C-alpha positions as CSV (number, residue, x, y, z in Angstrom):
1,M,-82.2,16.4,-37.5
2,T,-81.7,15.2,-40.8
3,K,-80.3,11.6,-40.4
4,T,-83.5,9.4,-39.3
5,S,-84.1,6.4,-39.0
6,S,-85.7,3.3,-41.1
7,N,-88.2,0.9,-40.7
8,I,-90.6,2.0,-38.4
9,L,-94.0,1.8,-37.2
10,Q,-95.1,4.9,-35.3
11,T,-98.6,4.8,-33.2
12,E,-100.8,7.7,-33.4
13,A,-102.8,8.2,-29.9
14,P,-106.0,9.9,-30.1
15,A,-106.8,13.0,-27.6
16,D,-109.4,11.8,-25.4
17,D,-109.0,10.0,-21.5
18,T,-106.3,11.1,-19.3
19,M,-103.0,9.7,-20.2
20,F,-102.5,7.7,-16.3
21,E,-105.8,6.2,-16.0
22,C,-105.9,4.8,-19.3
23,L,-102.2,4.1,-18.5
24,L,-103.7,1.8,-15.4
25,Q,-106.4,0.3,-17.3
26,R,-104.4,-1.0,-20.1
27,V,-100.7,-2.1,-18.6
28,S,-101.9,-5.7,-17.0
29,G,-100.3,-6.1,-13.0
30,I,-99.4,-2.8,-12.5
31,Q,-101.9,-0.9,-11.2
32,E,-101.3,-2.2,-7.1
33,I,-97.6,-1.6,-7.9
34,V,-98.0,2.5,-8.6
35,E,-101.0,2.6,-6.8
36,A,-98.7,2.5,-3.5
37,E,-96.2,5.1,-5.1
38,L,-98.5,7.7,-6.7
39,A,-98.8,10.3,-4.0
40,S,-95.3,11.1,-4.7
41,Y,-94.7,11.5,-8.6
42,Q,-98.4,13.5,-8.2
43,S,-96.5,15.8,-5.4
44,A,-93.1,16.4,-7.6
45,K,-94.7,19.6,-9.0
46,L,-92.5,22.7,-10.0
47,D,-92.4,25.8,-8.2
48,E,-95.4,27.3,-6.9
49,D,-94.4,30.5,-8.8
50,L,-92.9,29.1,-11.8
51,S,-95.8,27.3,-12.2
52,E,-98.1,30.6,-12.1
53,R,-95.5,31.9,-14.3
54,V,-94.7,29.5,-16.9
55,R,-96.6,26.6,-19.1
56,L,-94.6,25.0,-21.5
57,K,-94.9,21.9,-22.6
58,T,-92.4,19.3,-22.0
59,S,-91.4,16.3,-24.2
60,I,-90.2,13.2,-22.1
61,L,-88.1,10.8,-24.3
62,I,-87.8,7.4,-23.2
63,P,-85.5,5.2,-25.6
64,V,-85.8,1.6,-24.3
65,F,-84.2,-1.9,-25.7
66,N,-84.7,-5.3,-23.2
67,E,-86.4,-3.6,-20.6
68,R,-89.3,-5.9,-19.9
69,S,-89.3,-5.8,-16.4
70,T,-89.0,-2.2,-15.4
71,I,-90.7,-0.2,-18.8
72,A,-94.1,-0.5,-16.8
73,R,-93.0,1.2,-14.0
74,V,-90.8,3.9,-15.9
75,I,-94.0,4.7,-18.0
76,C,-96.4,5.1,-15.3
77,R,-94.1,6.6,-12.7
78,V,-93.8,9.6,-15.7
79,A,-97.4,10.0,-16.4
80,A,-97.9,10.6,-12.8
81,L,-96.2,14.0,-12.7
82,P,-98.0,16.8,-12.7
83,L,-96.4,18.6,-15.8
84,E,-98.1,19.5,-19.2
85,K,-96.2,16.9,-21.1
86,E,-95.6,14.2,-23.7
87,I,-94.3,11.0,-23.4
88,V,-92.4,9.3,-26.3
89,I,-90.9,6.0,-26.6
90,I,-88.9,4.5,-28.6
91,D,-88.2,0.7,-28.6
92,D,-84.7,-0.1,-30.5
93,C,-86.2,-3.6,-31.6
94,S,-86.9,-5.6,-28.0
95,T,-86.6,-8.9,-27.8
96,D,-87.6,-9.9,-24.1
97,G,-91.1,-9.2,-24.2
98,T,-91.3,-4.7,-23.7
99,I,-92.8,-5.1,-27.5
100,E,-95.7,-7.1,-25.7
101,I,-95.8,-4.7,-23.0
102,L,-95.6,-1.7,-25.2
103,N,-98.0,-2.5,-27.7
104,Q,-100.6,-2.6,-25.1
105,L,-100.2,1.5,-24.7
106,Q,-101.7,2.0,-28.5
107,G,-103.9,4.5,-28.5
108,V,-102.8,5.8,-24.9
109,P,-103.4,9.7,-25.1
110,G,-100.6,11.6,-24.8
111,I,-98.1,8.7,-25.6
112,N,-95.9,8.4,-29.1
113,I,-94.7,5.0,-29.8
114,V,-92.2,4.0,-32.1
115,F,-90.4,0.9,-33.0
116,H,-87.5,0.5,-34.4
117,S,-87.0,-2.4,-37.0
118,E,-83.9,-3.4,-36.1
119,N,-81.6,-2.6,-33.6
120,Q,-79.4,0.9,-33.8
121,G,-78.6,1.7,-30.5
122,K,-79.5,4.4,-27.6
123,G,-77.5,7.4,-29.7
124,A,-80.6,6.3,-32.9
125,A,-83.0,6.0,-30.6
126,L,-83.2,9.3,-29.1
127,R,-81.9,10.7,-33.0
128,T,-85.5,9.3,-33.7
129,G,-87.5,10.7,-31.0
130,F,-85.8,14.2,-31.4
131,E,-87.4,14.2,-35.1
132,Q,-91.0,13.2,-33.1
133,V,-91.5,15.3,-30.3
134,Q,-93.4,18.7,-29.8
135,G,-92.9,20.1,-27.1
136,D,-91.0,23.7,-25.5
137,I,-88.6,21.3,-23.4
138,I,-87.0,17.7,-23.8
139,V,-86.1,15.5,-21.4
140,I,-84.3,12.0,-21.8
141,Q,-85.2,9.7,-19.5
142,D,-83.8,5.9,-19.5
143,A,-86.2,2.9,-19.4
144,D,-84.4,1.3,-16.0
145,L,-85.2,2.0,-12.7
146,E,-82.0,4.0,-11.8
147,Y,-83.2,7.7,-12.6
148,D,-85.8,8.9,-10.7
149,P,-88.6,10.9,-12.3
150,R,-89.5,12.8,-9.4
151,E,-86.1,15.0,-10.9
152,I,-87.7,15.6,-14.4
153,P,-89.6,19.0,-13.3
154,K,-86.1,20.3,-10.9
155,L,-84.1,19.2,-14.6
156,V,-87.0,22.0,-16.3
157,A,-87.9,24.3,-14.2
158,P,-84.2,26.6,-14.8
159,I,-85.5,26.3,-18.5
160,M,-88.5,27.8,-17.6
161,R,-87.2,30.0,-16.0
162,G,-84.7,31.6,-18.6
163,E,-82.1,30.9,-17.0
164,A,-80.6,28.3,-19.2
165,A,-81.4,26.2,-22.0
166,I,-79.7,23.0,-21.4
167,V,-79.9,21.3,-18.1
168,Y,-78.5,18.4,-16.6
169,G,-78.2,16.0,-13.7
170,S,-75.4,15.8,-12.1
171,R,-75.0,12.5,-9.8
172,F,-71.8,14.3,-8.3
173,I,-73.3,17.6,-6.4
174,G,-74.9,17.0,-3.5
175,D,-74.2,15.6,-0.3
176,E,-74.8,12.2,-0.8
177,Q,-72.3,9.8,-3.1
178,Q,-75.0,8.1,-5.7
179,D,-72.4,5.8,-7.4
180,D,-70.6,3.4,-4.6
181,S,-68.5,1.9,-8.2
182,W,-65.4,3.7,-7.6
183,M,-64.7,2.6,-11.9
184,H,-68.0,3.9,-12.4
185,R,-66.9,7.0,-11.0
186,F,-63.2,7.2,-11.7
187,G,-64.7,6.3,-15.7
188,N,-67.1,9.5,-15.2
189,G,-64.5,11.6,-14.1
190,L,-61.9,11.0,-17.0
191,L,-64.7,11.7,-19.5
192,T,-66.3,14.5,-18.0
193,Q,-62.5,16.2,-17.5
194,A,-61.9,15.6,-20.9
195,S,-65.0,16.7,-22.0
196,N,-64.5,20.0,-19.9
197,F,-60.9,20.6,-21.6
198,F,-62.5,20.5,-25.3
199,S,-65.6,22.3,-24.4
200,G,-64.8,24.8,-22.3
201,L,-67.6,23.9,-19.2
202,Q,-67.5,22.9,-16.0
203,L,-69.5,20.4,-15.2
204,T,-69.1,17.2,-13.0
205,D,-71.3,14.2,-14.6
206,M,-71.3,14.9,-18.8
207,E,-72.6,10.9,-18.6
208,T,-75.3,11.6,-17.2
209,C,-79.0,10.2,-18.5
210,Y,-80.3,13.2,-16.9
211,K,-80.2,16.1,-19.6
212,A,-83.4,18.2,-20.5
213,F,-82.6,20.9,-23.4
214,H,-85.0,24.0,-24.6
215,S,-86.7,22.1,-28.2
216,E,-84.6,25.4,-30.0
217,V,-81.0,24.6,-29.7
218,L,-81.8,20.4,-31.0
219,K,-84.0,22.3,-34.0
220,C,-80.3,22.5,-36.1
221,L,-78.4,20.0,-35.0
222,D,-77.5,16.4,-36.1
223,V,-76.6,13.8,-34.3
224,D,-74.4,11.3,-35.2
225,Q,-73.4,8.8,-32.9
226,D,-75.5,5.7,-32.6
227,R,-75.0,4.1,-29.2
228,F,-73.8,5.9,-26.1
229,G,-70.8,8.1,-28.0
230,F,-73.9,10.5,-28.6
231,E,-73.4,12.0,-24.9
232,P,-70.4,13.7,-25.6
233,E,-70.8,14.6,-28.9
234,L,-74.4,16.5,-28.2
235,T,-72.3,18.2,-25.3
236,A,-69.4,19.2,-27.7
237,K,-71.4,20.7,-30.4
238,L,-74.1,22.5,-27.6
239,A,-71.0,23.7,-26.1
240,R,-69.1,25.4,-29.3
241,R,-72.5,27.0,-29.9
242,G,-72.7,29.2,-26.6
243,Y,-76.0,27.5,-25.1
244,R,-76.1,28.5,-21.6
245,F,-75.5,24.9,-19.2
246,M,-76.3,24.7,-16.0
247,E,-76.4,21.4,-13.2
248,V,-78.5,20.0,-10.4
249,P,-78.4,17.1,-8.5
250,I,-80.5,14.3,-8.8
251,S,-80.0,11.7,-7.1
252,Y,-79.1,7.5,-9.0
253,Q,-80.3,4.2,-8.2
254,P,-77.4,2.1,-9.9
255,R,-77.8,-1.7,-11.2
256,T,-75.3,-3.9,-12.2
257,Y,-74.7,-6.2,-14.8
258,A,-76.2,-9.1,-13.8
259,E,-79.5,-6.8,-13.7
260,G,-79.3,-5.3,-17.2
261,K,-76.7,-2.5,-17.6
262,K,-75.8,-2.2,-20.0
263,I,-72.9,0.3,-21.1
264,G,-69.5,-1.1,-21.3
265,I,-65.6,-1.3,-21.8
266,R,-66.0,-0.4,-25.9
267,D,-68.7,2.4,-25.0
268,L,-65.7,3.7,-23.1
269,F,-63.2,3.9,-25.8
270,K,-65.7,5.4,-27.9
271,A,-66.2,8.5,-25.7
272,I,-62.6,8.8,-26.2
273,Y,-62.6,9.1,-29.5
274,C,-66.1,10.8,-29.8
275,I,-64.7,13.6,-27.0
276,G,-61.7,14.3,-29.4
277,R,-63.6,14.2,-32.1
278,Y,-66.3,16.6,-31.4
279,G,-64.4,18.4,-29.5
280,L,-62.4,19.5,-32.6
281,T,-64.7,20.2,-35.2
282,D,-68.7,19.3,-36.2
C-alpha cells in the first residue's frame, strides 16, 4: 500500500488484560446487551480438526462513519469470537458521537484505533487499515448490524486450510433469500456479472462487505478508490494476479436508508466505471 491517509491519530493498546473483559468494563451500557448474546459468539468456533492443525492470527478491520447506535455491539461481538485476533478500527471522521464511544476503548488490549481528521470514504478507511494490520488473515467487518460476526470463522477457514487466498461471503448462495429488495438484488447482480465478465471469475456477490484475504495478497496492492469503488477495484486487481477465490454462504440483515444505509445511486455508477477501468488495467 503506497497511498496513505493524512492527519491520523493512532492509539496504542497495551498487551495486558483480556480484550473482551476490558471492553465490558469500558463501554457504558453495553454489558447487559452483550451478555444476553455472548454465548453464541463464543461458540462460533473453527472446525475442530482445523483449529488443532492451524493457528493463524486474524486481523478484523472495521471502517466506521457515524454508527453510534451499533459500533459498540459490533466490536463486542467481534471481540467475543474465539479466534486469535486483533481488531483494527478506522473512524472516518464521525460526527454523531461515534468518536466518544471509541475513545472509551483506548488502551483495550488487541484493539488498534485510527481516527481520520476528515471524511474520506470507506475505501480510504480500508486503505489506512491495511497499513495497520499485523495478522495473517484480514477480514473486513462493517460497523452496522447487517453482517453477523459469527460468520467470520466460516470465512477464514478456507484460507487456513490453504484452499483459497481470498474468500467472499455471498448473500446469494444458500437456501434463504437474504435481501427482500428487488432493486438491491438487481443492482448487485448487474455489477457482479459485469465484474465477472472482465475478471473471468464466477462470483455471485462481488459487492459483499464480507471479504477475507491472506495478508500476503495485499502486500503489493495499491488501493486507489476512496469510496465504494474499492469493491470492484480489489476484485479486478486480485483476479488479474491469479489468486484463488472462494465464496461461502452468509446471512444478511439489510437496513434501510432511514436506519443509516450509506451506499447510493452515485456509487452504482462509480462501481460500473471501476469495473471497466480496473477490469482492463491497474
